[in-house]
N, C-alpha and C positions, 0 to 999 in steps of 0.2 A: 340607801334609802329604805324606809320601812313602810308598811301599810298598816294604818290604824283604822279599823272599821268603826262606823258610827251606829248608834241605836242598837237594833237587834240583829245586826249583821255579824258574820264570822268570815274569817279568811282561812281557806283550807288548801292543802297541797295533796294531790292525788297520790295514793300508794301504788307502786308498780304492780302490774298484773303478774300473776304466777306464770313462770316459764314452763312448768311441767304440771301435769295432772297428778292426782294422788297415786295413780297406778304407774307413774314414771314416764308417761308419754310426753315428749317435748313438743310444745305448741309453736307453730309458725306465727309470724307477726299478723297475718291475715286471719288466723283462727282465734286470736285473743279478743275478748270483749273489752269494751271500755270499762275500766275499774270503777266501782261505785263505793269503794272504801277509801277514806281520806283521813289525813291527820290535821287537826286544828292547829293553825299557826298563830292566830290572833282572834280575840273575842271583843265585841263591842260592849259598851257599858249597860245596855238594856235601857230601862226607863220608860217614859211615856211614848207610846207609838200608836198613832191613830186613835188617841183618846183612851187607850188601855195600858195599864201597867204591865210591862214585860220583864220577867226575871230570867236571866241567862242561866240555863241548865247545863251548859257545856263549859269546858275550860281548855286552855292551851295544852296540847299533848294528847287529848282524847282522840281515839280512832272512832270514826263515825261512818254510817251508811247514809248515802245521800240519794235524792231523786236523780234519775238518769240525766235529765236535761236541765237541772237546776243551776241557777247562778250565772254570773258573768265571769268569763275567763280573762285574766290579765297576765302580762308577762313583765317581770321586773328582775333586772340583773340576770337575764337568761334562765329564769326559773318561772314556770307556769303556776299561777295560783287561781283559785276560784273564790269569788266573793258571793255569798248567798245569805238569805235570811235564816235565822235559827229554825223557823217553821219548815224549811226545806230539808232539814236533817230528819231522817227516819228513825235512827236508833244509834246508841252508843255501843261500840264493839268492846267487850271486855275479855 
């Protein structure tokens, strides 16, 4: 089964948090923060949303920063995805 987002929505998969800091300290599970970097899995077509034309500025495979509590989490085939609006994406990570 696949997820196909509608309008200005995107489907993302969170990227795993770093296990160690830059200085080499290994983090425990409780010390890790919820990651805010994600990879885009699917992109909606854009179009007319609330009377305004929306152009999609992201594409599948982009790594993005998202708002901390943005979107709706879904689980499909034991993989967790988040569906959110393009406006909840803060930046593209290059």
